[in-house]
C-alpha positions as CSV (number, residue, x, y, z in Angstrom):
1,X,-40.3,-33.6,56.5
2,X,-38.2,-33.2,53.2
3,X,-39.8,-35.3,50.0
4,X,-40.4,-38.3,52.8
5,X,-37.7,-40.7,51.9
6,X,-36.2,-42.8,54.8
7,X,-33.8,-46.1,55.5
8,X,-35.1,-48.9,55.4
9,X,-33.6,-51.7,56.7
10,X,-34.2,-54.7,54.1
11,X,-33.6,-57.4,57.3
12,X,-36.1,-55.8,59.3
13,X,-38.5,-55.4,55.7
14,X,-37.5,-59.4,55.0
15,X,-37.9,-60.6,58.4
16,X,-41.1,-63.3,58.1
17,X,-41.3,-63.4,62.3
18,X,-43.0,-59.8,61.8
19,X,-45.9,-59.2,60.5
20,X,-46.7,-57.0,57.3
21,X,-48.6,-54.3,60.1
22,X,-45.5,-54.4,61.8
23,X,-43.6,-53.7,58.5
24,X,-45.8,-50.8,57.0
25,X,-45.4,-49.1,60.5
26,X,-41.6,-49.3,60.7
27,X,-41.6,-48.1,57.0
28,X,-43.8,-45.2,58.2
29,X,-41.5,-44.6,60.8
30,X,-38.1,-44.2,58.7
31,X,-39.9,-41.8,56.0
32,X,-39.9,-39.6,59.5
33,X,-36.6,-40.1,60.7
34,X,-33.8,-38.0,60.9
35,X,-30.4,-38.6,60.3
36,X,-29.9,-39.9,63.8
37,X,-32.9,-42.3,63.2
38,X,-35.5,-40.5,65.5
39,X,-38.9,-39.4,65.2
40,X,-41.7,-37.5,66.5
41,X,-44.9,-38.1,64.3
42,X,-48.0,-38.5,66.4
43,X,-50.2,-41.2,67.1
44,X,-53.2,-40.2,64.8
45,X,-50.9,-39.1,62.4
46,X,-49.3,-42.9,62.4
47,X,-52.6,-44.3,62.4
48,X,-54.1,-42.0,59.4
49,X,-51.1,-42.6,57.1
50,X,-50.9,-46.8,58.1
51,X,-54.9,-47.1,57.3
52,X,-54.9,-49.1,60.5
53,X,-57.6,-48.4,63.8
54,X,-56.2,-47.4,66.9
55,X,-55.9,-50.8,68.6
56,X,-54.2,-52.7,65.4
57,X,-51.5,-49.6,65.4
58,X,-51.0,-50.8,68.6
59,X,-50.9,-54.2,68.4
60,X,-48.0,-54.3,65.9
61,X,-46.2,-51.2,66.8
62,X,-46.0,-53.2,70.3
63,X,-44.6,-55.8,68.4
64,X,-41.8,-53.9,67.0
65,X,-40.7,-52.3,70.5
66,X,-40.7,-55.5,72.4
67,X,-38.4,-56.8,69.9
68,X,-36.4,-53.9,70.1
69,X,-36.6,-52.4,66.7
70,X,-38.6,-49.4,67.9
71,X,-37.8,-47.6,71.2
72,X,-40.3,-45.6,72.2
73,X,-39.3,-43.1,74.2
74,X,-42.2,-40.5,76.1
75,X,-41.4,-37.0,77.0
76,X,-42.8,-35.3,80.1
77,X,-44.6,-31.9,79.8
78,X,-44.6,-31.1,83.6
79,X,-46.4,-33.8,85.9
80,X,-48.0,-35.1,82.5
81,X,-46.7,-37.3,79.8
82,X,-46.9,-35.4,76.2
83,X,-44.9,-37.2,72.5
84,X,-43.3,-39.6,72.1
85,X,-40.1,-39.7,70.4
86,X,-39.3,-42.9,68.3
87,X,-35.6,-44.2,67.4
88,X,-35.3,-46.5,65.5
89,X,-32.9,-49.5,66.1
90,X,-32.3,-51.3,62.9
91,X,-30.6,-55.0,62.9
92,X,-27.0,-53.7,61.4
93,X,-26.7,-51.4,64.0
94,X,-28.0,-53.9,66.7
95,X,-27.4,-57.8,65.2
96,X,-29.5,-58.8,69.2
97,X,-32.3,-57.7,67.5
98,X,-32.3,-61.1,65.4
99,X,-33.5,-63.3,67.8
100,X,-37.4,-64.0,67.9
101,X,-38.2,-62.7,71.4
102,X,-41.3,-65.0,72.6
C-alpha cells in the first residue's frame, strides 16, 4: 500500500441507511484498493484497523456485501478457501446500489 490513500465514493459516506461502522469498513477497503477498486487485506488486518470486534466487523461488512457496495470473492487454494478479494462497487459505477434492500 503506497501512502494509504483511497478513492471514497461520497454517496456511500453520506448514505444515512448505512451504519457508521459500515462506512468505516468501506473507507478502510478504499485505502487498500488498487485502480480496479479491488483489494485483499486479511480479516485480521481489517479488524485491527477498524478497531472492531470480529462479530461487530462481520455484521457491518455483511451490510456492505448485501447492499452490493462490496463484492466479496473467496479464492480457493486446492480444496480449501484461502483469502478474500474485495471489489468496491461504487454508486457512481453501479446506480442500482442506491436502492435500499431490506
